[in-house]
Structures are given as structure tokens and as C-alpha cells.
Residue, then its C-alpha position, 0 to 999 in steps of 0.5 A: m588047610r594051609r589057613n588050618l596049619g597056620t593056626v596050629l603053628r601060631i597057637l604052637e608058637i604062643l606057646k612056647n613063648e608065651t608059658d610055662s608051668e609057672h605062666l599059663i595062657t587062657k584060650k581068650d588071651i591066646a585068640k588075642m594074639l592071634r586076632k594080632y596076626g590075623i587070625n580069629c578064632r573062637s575058643y572050641t576051635i583052639d581047642r580043637n587046635l590043642e588037640t592037634l597039637k598033644s596029637f603030635g606029641y606036644d605035651i600040652q597041659s590044661i589047668k581049668g579055670y587056670g588057664t594053658y602051657l606047654k611042659k617042655d622037656g628040652i633045654n630049660a634056663n638052668d640049662v641055658y644059666v650053666l652053659l653060658e657060664g661055662i663059655k664066659r669061664a672057658n680058659f680059652a678066648l673065643e670069638k665074641e660073635y661066635v659066643i652070641e650065636i651060642q647064645n641065640k641057638l641057646l636063648a631060641n628053646l627058651n621062652k620070654y620069661e626064662i629069658e629075661e630071668l638069664k637076663n637079670k643074672n645078666m648071663i646074656v651078652 
């Protein structure tokens, strides 16, 4: 059971960090990423784990022939951009460490593509 739970959680982590509606991932690529953690999975095992995540309420979308992604309903790059811009424009001085702490909490909700987008806009301290 513990090994299965670890696999499910690693797949969730991969989906959160690597996917969005514009960046799908194939089961083959999920398996490749899992191997980096010492987890060997076949396609049907990945399917079963994706179904487990769906049963727990995760909105996992699959497009036949293209791949899978985790649809997020929460905070996105645009939300974080607005919040960080607001902090930058605030009329009061905040300690840099506090700003970085807030920024890191916000960034924890984004995938690598959204973080890269904010870096390109020079929004990350």
C-alpha cells in the first residue's frame, strides 16, 4: 500500500509541476520521470493511478493521442502577477525577506511554465 501511495503522490507531483492545458504529458513521459525516483510503472498502472487521483477529486484531463494534464481551479500565473505587482507598488516598505516568503508561497501553487513566465516578466525577486 505504501509503495502504491508513493507512486500516486509522485504522479500528482509530476502533473502539478509539469502540466497545464498547454503542456500535456504522455504516460511514457510520466513513466520516464517516475524511473528517476526508482519507480517502475507500466501504462496500465499509470492509468490506474490517474483514476485514483480522479476519484479523490483531482480534475485530470486526458486528450487521446496527446497526453494528460492537471486542470487547476486555484491560483494561476496571472493571479500571482497581480499580487506581486501589488506588493511592488505598495506605498509601505516591506522587509525583503517577507516579500520573498510571500512570493515563495504563491509560486508553490504554479507549475514550471507559469514560474518561467513570471521570471520573463521580471516579477520574481
